[in-house]
MIROGU-901310 format. One record per atom (N, C-alpha, C, O): x, y, z; residue in one letter; residue number from 0; atom name. Coordinates in pm, whole numbers, padded with zeros to 5 digits, always signed. Layout:
N
> X|Y|Z|A|NUM|CA
...
end
This chain:
158
> -00487|-00800|-00451|M|0|N
> -00461|-00909|-00543|M|0|CA
> -00409|-00854|-00677|M|0|C
> -00324|-00915|-00741|M|0|O
> -00461|-00739|-00717|Y|1|N
> -00421|-00677|-00843|Y|1|CA
> -00270|-00658|-00850|Y|1|C
> -00207|-00682|-00953|Y|1|O
> -00212|-00616|-00737|R|2|N
> -00070|-00586|-00731|R|2|CA
> +00015|-00709|-00761|R|2|C
> +00122|-00697|-00820|R|2|O
> -00031|-00828|-00722|Y|3|N
> +00050|-00948|-00736|Y|3|CA
> +00019|-01028|-00862|Y|3|C
> +00085|-01130|-00886|Y|3|O
> -00078|-00988|-00941|L|4|N
> -00109|-01060|-01064|L|4|CA
> -00029|-01008|-01183|L|4|C
> -00045|-01057|-01295|L|4|O
> +00056|-00909|-01159|Y|5|N
> +00145|-00856|-01263|Y|5|CA
> +00067|-00806|-01384|Y|5|C
> +00100|-00839|-01498|Y|5|O
> -00035|-00726|-01360|L|6|N
> -00117|-00672|-01469|L|6|CA
> -00055|-00543|-01523|L|6|C
> -00125|-00444|-01544|L|6|O
> +00073|-00546|-01545|S|7|N
> +00140|-00424|-01588|S|7|CA
> +00160|-00414|-01738|S|7|C
> +00185|-00305|-01789|S|7|O
> +00149|-00525|-01810|S|8|N
> +00170|-00517|-01955|S|8|CA
> +00044|-00561|-02029|S|8|C
> -00031|-00645|-01980|S|8|O
> +00020|-00504|-02147|P|9|N
> -00098|-00542|-02226|P|9|CA
> -00099|-00691|-02263|P|9|C
> -00206|-00751|-02273|P|9|O
> +00019|-00750|-02282|A|10|N
> +00024|-00893|-02318|A|10|CA
> -00027|-00981|-02205|A|10|C
> -00098|-01078|-02229|A|10|O
> +00009|-00948|-02082|I|11|N
> -00038|-01026|-01967|I|11|CA
> -00189|-01009|-01951|I|11|C
> -00261|-01107|-01929|I|11|O
> -00238|-00886|-01962|I|12|N
> -00382|-00862|-01950|I|12|CA
> -00457|-00936|-02058|I|12|C
> -00560|-00998|-02030|I|12|O
> -00410|-00932|-02181|A|13|N
> -00475|-01004|-02291|A|13|CA
> -00474|-01155|-02265|A|13|C
> -00572|-01223|-02294|A|13|O
> -00364|-01206|-02212|S|14|N
> -00357|-01350|-02181|S|14|CA
> -00461|-01389|-02078|S|14|C
> -00526|-01493|-02092|S|14|O
> -00477|-01308|-01974|Y|15|N
> -00578|-01337|-01871|Y|15|CA
> -00718|-01334|-01931|Y|15|C
> -00802|-01419|-01900|Y|15|O
> -00744|-01237|-02016|I|16|N
> -00878|-01226|-02078|I|16|CA
> -00904|-01346|-02168|I|16|C
> -01012|-01405|-02163|I|16|O
> -00806|-01382|-02251|I|17|N
> -00823|-01498|-02340|I|17|CA
> -00843|-01625|-02259|I|17|C
> -00928|-01708|-02292|I|17|O
> -00766|-01641|-02153|L|18|N
> -00781|-01758|-02067|L|18|CA
> -00921|-01765|-02007|L|18|C
> -00982|-01871|-02004|L|18|O
> -00971|-01653|-01961|G|19|N
> -01107|-01650|-01905|G|19|CA
> -01212|-01683|-02008|G|19|C
> -01304|-01760|-01980|G|19|O
> -01200|-01626|-02128|V|20|N
> -01297|-01654|-02235|V|20|CA
> -01293|-01802|-02274|V|20|C
> -01398|-01864|-02293|V|20|O
> -01174|-01858|-02287|V|21|N
> -01161|-02000|-02324|V|21|CA
> -01223|-02088|-02216|V|21|C
> -01294|-02184|-02247|V|21|O
> -01197|-02056|-02090|L|22|N
> -01253|-02135|-01981|L|22|CA
> -01405|-02130|-01980|L|22|C
> -01471|-02233|-01966|L|22|O
> -01462|-02012|-01993|I|23|N
> -01608|-01998|-01994|I|23|CA
> -01668|-02067|-02116|I|23|C
> -01770|-02135|-02104|I|23|O
> -01607|-02049|-02232|T|24|N
> -01656|-02114|-02355|T|24|CA
> -01651|-02266|-02340|T|24|C
> -01744|-02335|-02380|T|24|O
> -01544|-02316|-02283|D|25|N
> -01529|-02460|-02264|D|25|CA
> -01638|-02515|-02171|D|25|C
> -01697|-02620|-02199|D|25|O
> -01665|-02445|-02063|I|26|N
> -01770|-02490|-01971|I|26|CA
> -01906|-02488|-02039|I|26|C
> -01984|-02583|-02024|I|26|O
> -01936|-02384|-02114|I|27|N
> -02065|-02375|-02185|I|27|CA
> -02078|-02486|-02288|I|27|C
> -02183|-02550|-02297|I|27|O
> -01971|-02512|-02366|L|28|N
> -01975|-02620|-02465|L|28|CA
> -01994|-02757|-02401|L|28|C
> -02064|-02842|-02455|L|28|O
> -01931|-02777|-02286|C|29|N
> -01948|-02905|-02215|C|29|CA
> -02093|-02923|-02172|C|29|C
> -02147|-03034|-02182|C|29|O
> -02156|-02816|-02124|L|30|N
> -02294|-02825|-02076|L|30|CA
> -02394|-02839|-02191|L|30|C
> -02492|-02913|-02180|L|30|O
> -02369|-02767|-02302|V|31|N
> -02463|-02765|-02413|V|31|CA
> -02452|-02891|-02500|V|31|C
> -02552|-02953|-02533|V|31|O
> -02330|-02927|-02538|S|32|N
> -02313|-03037|-02633|S|32|CA
> -02311|-03174|-02567|S|32|C
> -02339|-03275|-02632|S|32|O
> -02278|-03178|-02442|G|33|N
> -02272|-03307|-02375|G|33|CA
> -02146|-03385|-02407|G|33|C
> -02130|-03496|-02356|G|33|O
> -02057|-03331|-02488|L|34|N
> -01932|-03400|-02522|L|34|CA
> -01827|-03364|-02418|L|34|C
> -01729|-03295|-02447|L|34|O
> -01849|-03411|-02301|L|35|N
> -01764|-03376|-02188|L|35|CA
> -01618|-03415|-02212|L|35|C
> -01528|-03337|-02184|L|35|O
> -01594|-03535|-02264|Y|36|N
> -01458|-03584|-02284|Y|36|CA
> -01382|-03503|-02390|Y|36|C
> -01260|-03495|-02384|Y|36|O
> -01453|-03443|-02487|A|37|N
> -01387|-03369|-02594|A|37|CA
> -01326|-03238|-02545|A|37|C
> -01229|-03189|-02602|A|37|O
> -01381|-03181|-02440|Y|38|N
> -01336|-03051|-02392|Y|38|CA
> -01254|-03061|-02264|Y|38|C
> -01210|-02958|-02211|Y|38|O
> -01232|-03181|-02214|M|39|N
> -01159|-03196|-02088|M|39|CA
> -01013|-03149|-02099|M|39|C
> -00958|-03097|-02002|M|39|O
> -00951|-03167|-02215|A|40|N
> -00811|-03124|-02230|A|40|CA
> -00799|-02973|-02219|A|40|C
> -00708|-02922|-02153|A|40|O
> -00890|-02901|-02283|V|41|N
> -00888|-02753|-02276|V|41|CA
> -00918|-02708|-02133|V|41|C
> -00854|-02617|-02081|V|41|O
> -01015|-02774|-02073|F|42|N
> -01050|-02739|-01935|F|42|CA
> -00932|-02765|-01841|F|42|C
> -00901|-02683|-01755|F|42|O
> -00866|-02879|-01859|A|43|N
> -00751|-02912|-01775|A|43|CA
> -00639|-02810|-01794|A|43|C
> -00574|-02770|-01697|A|43|O
> -00616|-02767|-01918|M|44|N
> -00513|-02666|-01945|M|44|CA
> -00546|-02535|-01874|M|44|C
> -00458|-02472|-01816|M|44|O
> -00671|-02495|-01878|C|45|N
> -00712|-02371|-01812|C|45|CA
> -00692|-02381|-01661|C|45|C
> -00645|-02286|-01598|C|45|O
> -00728|-02495|-01604|V|46|N
> -00712|-02514|-01459|V|46|CA
> -00563|-02510|-01422|V|46|C
> -00527|-02452|-01319|V|46|O
> -00479|-02571|-01501|I|47|N
> -00335|-02570|-01473|I|47|CA
> -00279|-02428|-01480|I|47|C
> -00201|-02387|-01395|I|47|O
> -00320|-02353|-01581|V|48|N
> -00272|-02214|-01594|V|48|CA
> -00322|-02130|-01475|V|48|C
> -00246|-02050|-01420|V|48|O
> -00447|-02147|-01437|L|49|N
> -00499|-02074|-01320|L|49|CA
> -00423|-02113|-01193|L|49|C
> -00396|-02028|-01109|L|49|O
> -00390|-02241|-01179|F|50|N
> -00312|-02285|-01064|F|50|CA
> -00176|-02215|-01062|F|50|C
> -00132|-02169|-00956|F|50|O
> -00111|-02206|-01177|V|51|N
> +00019|-02139|-01185|V|51|CA
> +00005|-01990|-01148|V|51|C
> +00090|-01936|-01077|V|51|O
> -00101|-01925|-01195|L|52|N
> -00123|-01783|-01164|L|52|CA
> -00143|-01763|-01014|L|52|C
> -00085|-01671|-00955|L|52|O
> -00225|-01848|-00953|F|53|N
> -00246|-01835|-00809|F|53|CA
> -00122|-01871|-00730|F|53|C
> -00097|-01814|-00624|F|53|O
> -00043|-01965|-00778|Y|54|N
> +00084|-01997|-00713|Y|54|CA
> +00176|-01875|-00716|Y|54|C
> +00239|-01842|-00615|Y|54|O
> +00184|-01806|-00831|R|55|N
> +00264|-01683|-00841|R|55|CA
> +00213|-01577|-00745|R|55|C
> +00291|-01506|-00682|R|55|O
> +00081|-01567|-00736|Y|56|N
> +00019|-01469|-00647|Y|56|CA
> +00059|-01493|-00502|Y|56|C
> +00105|-01402|-00433|Y|56|O
> +00043|-01617|-00456|F|57|N
> +00073|-01649|-00317|F|57|CA
> +00224|-01645|-00289|F|57|C
> +00264|-01608|-00179|F|57|O
> +00306|-01684|-00384|S|58|N
> +00451|-01676|-00361|S|58|CA
> +00497|-01530|-00357|S|58|C
> +00590|-01498|-00283|S|58|O
> +00434|-01442|-00435|A|59|N
> +00468|-01299|-00429|A|59|CA
> +00430|-01239|-00294|A|59|C
> +00503|-01156|-00240|A|59|O
> +00317|-01281|-00240|I|60|N
> +00276|-01233|-00108|I|60|CA
> +00374|-01281|-00001|I|60|C
> +00412|-01204|+00088|I|60|O
> +00414|-01407|-00008|Q|61|N
> +00509|-01459|+00089|Q|61|CA
> +00644|-01386|+00079|Q|61|C
> +00707|-01358|+00181|Q|61|O
> +00686|-01357|-00042|A|62|N
> +00811|-01282|-00061|A|62|CA
> +00800|-01142|-00001|A|62|C
> +00894|-01093|+00061|A|62|O
> +00685|-01078|-00019|A|63|N
> +00664|-00944|+00038|A|63|CA
> +00665|-00951|+00191|A|63|C
> +00722|-00863|+00257|A|63|O
> +00603|-01054|+00248|K|64|N
> +00604|-01070|+00394|K|64|CA
> +00746|-01093|+00445|K|64|C
> +00785|-01040|+00549|K|64|O
> +00824|-01173|+00372|S|65|N
> +00962|-01199|+00413|S|65|CA
> +01045|-01071|+00409|S|65|C
> +01126|-01045|+00499|S|65|O
> +01026|-00990|+00303|R|66|N
> +01100|-00863|+00294|R|66|CA
> +01062|-00771|+00408|R|66|C
> +01148|-00704|+00466|R|66|O
> +00931|-00766|+00442|F|67|N
> +00886|-00680|+00551|F|67|CA
> +00947|-00727|+00683|F|67|C
> +00993|-00645|+00763|F|67|O
> +00948|-00859|+00705|A|68|N
> +01006|-00912|+00828|A|68|CA
> +01155|-00881|+00835|A|68|C
> +01207|-00848|+00942|A|68|O
> +01223|-00891|+00723|E|69|N
> +01365|-00859|+00718|E|69|CA
> +01389|-00711|+00745|E|69|C
> +01481|-00675|+00819|E|69|O
> +01305|-00625|+00686|D|70|N
> +01320|-00480|+00706|D|70|CA
> +01293|-00439|+00850|D|70|C
> +01348|-00339|+00897|D|70|O
> +01210|-00516|+00921|T|71|N
> +01174|-00480|+01058|T|71|CA
> +01245|-00570|+01160|T|71|C
> +01203|-00580|+01275|T|71|O
> +01352|-00636|+01116|N|72|N
> +01431|-00724|+01203|N|72|CA
> +01345|-00832|+01269|N|72|C
> +01363|-00864|+01386|N|72|O
> +01252|-00886|+01191|N|73|N
> +01162|-00993|+01233|N|73|CA
> +01073|-00956|+01351|N|73|C
> +01019|-01044|+01418|N|73|O
> +01057|-00828|+01375|K|74|N
> +00964|-00785|+01480|K|74|CA
> +00823|-00770|+01424|K|74|C
> +00726|-00777|+01499|K|74|O
> +00811|-00750|+01294|G|75|N
> +00680|-00740|+01231|G|75|CA
> +00614|-00604|+01242|G|75|C
> +00504|-00585|+01192|G|75|O
> +00680|-00511|+01308|T|76|N
> +00622|-00377|+01320|T|76|CA
> +00730|-00273|+01291|T|76|C
> +00850|-00298|+01305|T|76|O
> +00684|-00157|+01250|V|77|N
> +00772|-00045|+01227|V|77|CA
> +00730|+00064|+01325|V|77|C
> +00614|+00104|+01328|V|77|O
> +00824|+00110|+01405|T|78|N
> +00796|+00214|+01503|T|78|CA
> +00835|+00349|+01444|T|78|C
> +00949|+00368|+01400|T|78|O
> +00741|+00441|+01443|V|79|N
> +00765|+00575|+01389|V|79|CA
> +00751|+00674|+01503|V|79|C
> +00652|+00671|+01577|V|79|O
> +00847|+00761|+01517|T|80|N
> +00838|+00867|+01617|T|80|CA
> +00851|+01002|+01549|T|80|C
> +00919|+01016|+01447|T|80|O
> +00785|+01099|+01605|A|81|N
> +00792|+01236|+01553|A|81|CA
> +00826|+01327|+01669|A|81|C
> +00772|+01314|+01779|A|81|O
> +00914|+01419|+01643|T|82|N
> +00953|+01516|+01744|T|82|CA
> +00934|+01655|+01685|T|82|C
> +00982|+01685|+01576|T|82|O
> +00863|+01739|+01759|L|83|N
> +00846|+01878|+01717|L|83|CA
> +00949|+01962|+01791|L|83|C
> +00943|+01976|+01913|L|83|O
> +01042|+02017|+01715|T|84|N
> +01142|+02106|+01775|T|84|CA
> +01096|+02250|+01753|T|84|C
> +00982|+02273|+01712|T|84|O
> +01184|+02345|+01780|D|85|N
> +01148|+02485|+01759|D|85|CA
> +01139|+02521|+01611|D|85|C
> +01066|+02613|+01574|D|85|O
> +01213|+02449|+01524|E|86|N
> +01217|+02485|+01383|E|86|CA
> +01160|+02381|+01288|E|86|C
> +01126|+02414|+01174|E|86|O
> +01149|+02254|+01333|M|87|N
> +01112|+02150|+01238|M|87|CA
> +01046|+02031|+01304|M|87|C
> +01047|+02014|+01426|M|87|O
> +00987|+01948|+01216|L|88|N
> +00934|+01817|+01254|L|88|CA
> +01041|+01715|+01220|L|88|C
> +01089|+01710|+01107|L|88|O
> +01081|+01633|+01316|V|89|N
> +01182|+01529|+01295|V|89|CA
> +01112|+01394|+01308|V|89|C
> +01052|+01364|+01411|V|89|O
> +01120|+01314|+01203|S|90|N
> +01056|+01183|+01201|S|90|CA
> +01162|+01073|+01197|S|90|C
> +01247|+01070|+01109|S|90|O
> +01155|+00984|+01295|D|91|N
> +01243|+00868|+01300|D|91|CA
> +01159|+00743|+01283|D|91|C
> +01043|+00738|+01323|D|91|O
> +01219|+00641|+01221|S|92|N
> +01149|+00515|+01199|S|92|CA
> +01246|+00400|+01224|S|92|C
> +01365|+00410|+01197|S|92|O
> +01193|+00290|+01275|S|93|N
> +01278|+00175|+01306|S|93|CA
> +01331|+00105|+01181|S|93|C
> +01423|+00025|+01190|S|93|O
> +01273|+00136|+01065|D|94|N
> +01322|+00072|+00942|D|94|CA
> +01411|+00166|+00860|D|94|C
> +01448|+00134|+00747|D|94|O
> +01446|+00283|+00916|R|95|N
> +01536|+00378|+00849|R|95|CA
> +01656|+00405|+00938|R|95|C
> +01646|+00402|+01061|R|95|O
> +01768|+00432|+00876|D|96|N
> +01889|+00465|+00952|D|96|CA
> +01896|+00612|+00990|D|96|C
> +01950|+00648|+01094|D|96|O
> +01841|+00698|+00903|E|97|N
> +01851|+00842|+00926|E|97|CA
> +01714|+00902|+00952|E|97|C
> +01612|+00851|+00907|E|97|O
> +01714|+01012|+01026|S|98|N
> +01591|+01086|+01053|S|98|CA
> +01552|+01170|+00933|S|98|C
> +01636|+01208|+00851|S|98|O
> +01424|+01199|+00924|I|99|N
> +01375|+01292|+00821|I|99|CA
> +01340|+01422|+00893|I|99|C
> +01265|+01422|+00990|I|99|O
> +01394|+01529|+00844|E|100|N
> +01370|+01660|+00903|E|100|CA
> +01286|+01744|+00808|E|100|C
> +01323|+01765|+00693|E|100|O
> +01173|+01792|+00858|V|101|N
> +01081|+01872|+00777|V|101|CA
> +01066|+02009|+00842|V|101|C
> +01008|+02021|+00949|V|101|O
> +01120|+02114|+00777|P|102|N
> +01103|+02249|+00832|P|102|CA
> +00955|+02288|+00837|P|102|C
> +00877|+02248|+00750|P|102|O
> +00918|+02364|+00937|Y|103|N
> +00778|+02404|+00951|Y|103|CA
> +00727|+02480|+00830|Y|103|C
> +00608|+02476|+00799|Y|103|O
> +00816|+02550|+00761|A|104|N
> +00775|+02626|+00643|A|104|CA
> +00729|+02535|+00530|A|104|C
> +00660|+02581|+00439|A|104|O
> +00765|+02406|+00534|D|105|N
> +00726|+02312|+00429|D|105|CA
> +00592|+02244|+00456|D|105|C
> +00541|+02174|+00369|D|105|O
> +00533|+02264|+00573|L|106|N
> +00405|+02201|+00604|L|106|CA
> +00293|+02269|+00525|L|106|C
> +00280|+02392|+00528|L|106|O
> +00213|+02189|+00454|K|107|N
> +00110|+02246|+00367|K|107|CA
> -00031|+02216|+00415|K|107|C
> -00115|+02306|+00419|K|107|O
> -00059|+02090|+00453|K|108|N
> -00195|+02052|+00494|K|108|CA
> -00189|+01957|+00611|K|108|C
> -00091|+01886|+00632|K|108|O
> -00296|+01957|+00688|L|109|N
> -00312|+01862|+00797|L|109|CA
> -00445|+01791|+00779|L|109|C
> -00549|+01855|+00765|L|109|O
> -00441|+01659|+00778|F|110|N
> -00561|+01578|+00767|F|110|CA
> -00577|+01499|+00896|F|110|C
> -00479|+01449|+00952|F|110|O
> -00699|+01490|+00944|V|111|N
> -00726|+01412|+01064|V|111|CA
> -00831|+01308|+01030|V|111|C
> -00939|+01342|+00982|V|111|O
> -00799|+01181|+01054|T|112|N
> -00895|+01074|+01034|T|112|CA
> -00931|+01017|+01170|T|112|C
> -00889|+01069|+01274|T|112|O
> -01006|+00911|+01170|K|113|N
> -01050|+00850|+01295|K|113|CA
> -00932|+00801|+01378|K|113|C
> -00934|+00811|+01501|K|113|O
> -00827|+00750|+01313|H|114|N
> -00716|+00690|+01385|H|114|CA
> -00580|+00756|+01361|H|114|C
> -00483|+00721|+01429|H|114|O
> -00571|+00851|+01265|Y|115|N
> -00440|+00903|+01228|Y|115|CA
> -00441|+01054|+01208|Y|115|C
> -00544|+01115|+01178|Y|115|O
> -00321|+01114|+01226|Y|116|N
> -00292|+01250|+01183|Y|116|CA
> -00204|+01236|+01060|Y|116|C
> -00108|+01159|+01060|Y|116|O
> -00235|+01310|+00954|M|117|N
> -00153|+01308|+00833|M|117|CA
> -00112|+01450|+00800|M|117|C
> -00195|+01540|+00789|M|117|O
> +00017|+01469|+00784|I|118|N
> +00072|+01601|+00754|I|118|CA
> +00134|+01596|+00615|I|118|C
> +00223|+01516|+00589|I|118|O
> +00084|+01683|+00526|Q|119|N
> +00137|+01690|+00390|Q|119|CA
> +00229|+01809|+00378|Q|119|C
> +00203|+01916|+00434|Q|119|O
> +00340|+01789|+00305|T|120|N
> +00436|+01897|+00283|T|120|CA
> +00417|+01956|+00144|T|120|C
> +00337|+01905|+00065|T|120|O
> +00489|+02062|+00116|V|121|N
> +00477|+02128|-00015|V|121|CA
> +00525|+02039|-00128|V|121|C
> +00481|+02055|-00242|V|121|O
> +00615|+01944|-00100|D|122|N
> +00661|+01854|-00205|D|122|CA
> +00579|+01724|-00209|D|122|C
> +00627|+01622|-00258|D|122|O
> +00456|+01729|-00158|K|123|N
> +00357|+01621|-00167|K|123|CA
> +00392|+01496|-00087|K|123|C
> +00335|+01390|-00112|K|123|O
> +00483|+01505|+00008|M|124|N
> +00511|+01394|+00100|M|124|CA
> +00407|+01398|+00211|M|124|C
> +00367|+01506|+00256|M|124|O
> +00363|+01281|+00255|V|125|N
> +00266|+01274|+00364|V|125|CA
> +00326|+01193|+00478|V|125|C
> +00374|+01081|+00457|V|125|O
> +00323|+01250|+00596|Y|126|N
> +00371|+01183|+00716|Y|126|CA
> +00250|+01145|+00800|Y|126|C
> +00164|+01229|+00828|Y|126|O
> +00243|+01019|+00839|V|127|N
> +00127|+00966|+00908|V|127|CA
> +00166|+00930|+01051|V|127|C
> +00267|+00863|+01074|V|127|O
> +00085|+00976|+01147|F|128|N
> +00110|+00947|+01287|F|128|CA
> -00019|+00896|+01350|F|128|C
> -00126|+00955|+01332|F|128|O
> -00008|+00787|+01423|K|129|N
> -00124|+00724|+01484|K|129|CA
> -00169|+00804|+01606|K|129|C
> -00086|+00846|+01688|K|129|O
> -00298|+00823|+01618|K|130|N
> -00352|+00889|+01736|K|130|CA
> -00331|+00799|+01857|K|130|C
> -00336|+00676|+01846|K|130|O
> -00308|+00859|+01970|G|131|N
> -00291|+00782|+02092|G|131|CA
> -00154|+00720|+02108|G|131|C
> -00130|+00648|+02204|G|131|O
> -00063|+00748|+02016|A|132|N
> +00070|+00688|+02022|A|132|CA
> +00174|+00785|+02079|A|132|C
> +00294|+00763|+02065|A|132|O
> +00128|+00891|+02142|F|133|N
> +00220|+00991|+02196|F|133|CA
> +00281|+00938|+02326|F|133|C
> +00210|+00902|+02419|F|133|O
> +00413|+00934|+02329|S|134|N
> +00479|+00890|+02451|S|134|CA
> +00535|+01008|+02530|S|134|C
> +00554|+00999|+02651|S|134|O
> +00561|+01117|+02462|V|135|N
> +00609|+01238|+02527|V|135|CA
> +00526|+01354|+02475|V|135|C
> +00494|+01358|+02356|V|135|O
> +00492|+01446|+02559|G|136|N
> +00410|+01558|+02517|G|136|CA
> +00263|+01525|+02527|G|136|C
> +00225|+01414|+02563|G|136|O
> +00181|+01622|+02495|K|137|N
> +00036|+01605|+02507|K|137|CA
> -00027|+01607|+02369|K|137|C
> -00007|+01700|+02290|K|137|O
> -00104|+01503|+02341|E|138|N
> -00166|+01490|+02209|E|138|CA
> -00264|+01604|+02182|E|138|C
> -00274|+01651|+02069|E|138|O
> -00334|+01649|+02283|E|139|N
> -00432|+01756|+02263|E|139|CA
> -00365|+01889|+02227|E|139|C
> -00432|+01979|+02175|E|139|O
> -00236|+01904|+02254|E|140|N
> -00163|+02025|+02215|E|140|CA
> -00104|+02012|+02074|E|140|C
> -00074|+02113|+02011|E|140|O
> -00087|+01890|+02025|F|141|N
> -00025|+01865|+01895|F|141|CA
> -00108|+01920|+01781|F|141|C
> -00058|+01994|+01696|F|141|O
> -00237|+01884|+01779|L|142|N
> -00323|+01922|+01667|L|142|CA
> -00336|+02074|+01652|L|142|C
> -00316|+02123|+01541|L|142|O
> -00367|+02150|+01757|P|143|N
> -00374|+02297|+01739|P|143|CA
> -00241|+02358|+01697|P|143|C
> -00238|+02454|+01619|P|143|O
> -00130|+02303|+01748|Y|144|N
> +00001|+02356|+01714|Y|144|CA
> +00031|+02338|+01565|Y|144|C
> +00074|+02431|+01499|Y|144|O
> +00009|+02218|+01514|V|145|N
> +00036|+02191|+01373|V|145|CA
> -00062|+02269|+01285|V|145|C
> -00024|+02320|+01180|V|145|O
> -00189|+02279|+01327|R|146|N
> -00287|+02359|+01249|R|146|CA
> -00241|+02503|+01239|R|146|C
> -00251|+02565|+01133|R|146|O
> -00191|+02556|+01349|Q|147|N
> -00144|+02695|+01348|Q|147|CA
> -00025|+02711|+01252|Q|147|C
> -00016|+02810|+01181|Q|147|O
> +00066|+02614|+01252|L|148|N
> +00181|+02618|+01159|L|148|CA
> +00134|+02617|+01014|L|148|C
> +00185|+02693|+00932|L|148|O
> +00038|+02531|+00982|V|149|N
> -00015|+02521|+00846|V|149|CA
> -00083|+02651|+00806|V|149|C
> -00064|+02700|+00695|V|149|O
> -00162|+02708|+00896|E|150|N
> -00230|+02835|+00866|E|150|CA
> -00128|+02948|+00845|E|150|C
> -00145|+03030|+00755|E|150|O
> -00024|+02951|+00925|N|151|N
> +00081|+03053|+00907|N|151|CA
> +00148|+03038|+00771|N|151|C
> +00178|+03137|+00705|N|151|O
> +00172|+02913|+00729|N|152|N
> +00234|+02890|+00598|N|152|CA
> +00142|+02933|+00485|N|152|C
> +00188|+02988|+00384|N|152|O
> +00012|+02910|+00499|K|153|N
> -00083|+02951|+00396|K|153|CA
> -00083|+03103|+00381|K|153|C
> -00085|+03156|+00270|K|153|O
> -00080|+03173|+00494|R|154|N
> -00081|+03320|+00489|R|154|CA
> +00048|+03375|+00431|R|154|C
> +00046|+03475|+00358|R|154|O
> +00161|+03310|+00461|S|155|N
> +00289|+03362|+00412|S|155|CA
> +00312|+03331|+00265|S|155|C
> +00394|+03398|+00201|S|155|O
> +00241|+03231|+00208|H|156|N
> +00256|+03197|+00067|H|156|CA
> +00160|+03275|-00024|H|156|C
> +00168|+03264|-00146|H|156|O
> +00071|+03352|+00035|K|157|N
> -00025|+03428|-00047|K|157|CA
> +00035|+03553|-00099|K|157|C
> -00032|+03629|-00170|K|157|O
end
């Protein structure tokens, strides 16, 4: 939600804080003083502004979904393939026109999570591959091979 509320400038953040304080103060004054009709205009203004903020939030999400659908040709998924050649890792993706080629000498770290393999390069790029998504080759051979490449790179950089 943070991403779509446009909290990038101090003026926007201050506006949200002031709006929140005014809304809370208005509710407290309505409960304490009993002059419900006197504070209804401020309360209505706060509700309208909150409605506009949430409308912006939901329209930004819909725009992001539309862009993703457009980028994936309305399939809703991005297919990533990785090929280990003799000299490099080649990564292809259904949302890119060109392959990414990563020489083995650039591999720096290998992370393994419950569902993914993540390979970090020396220039801080991370390539993520889902476990169990191997269509060619053997997954049980992939991890030791990449670990060995990373270890060789660590020794050669010392």
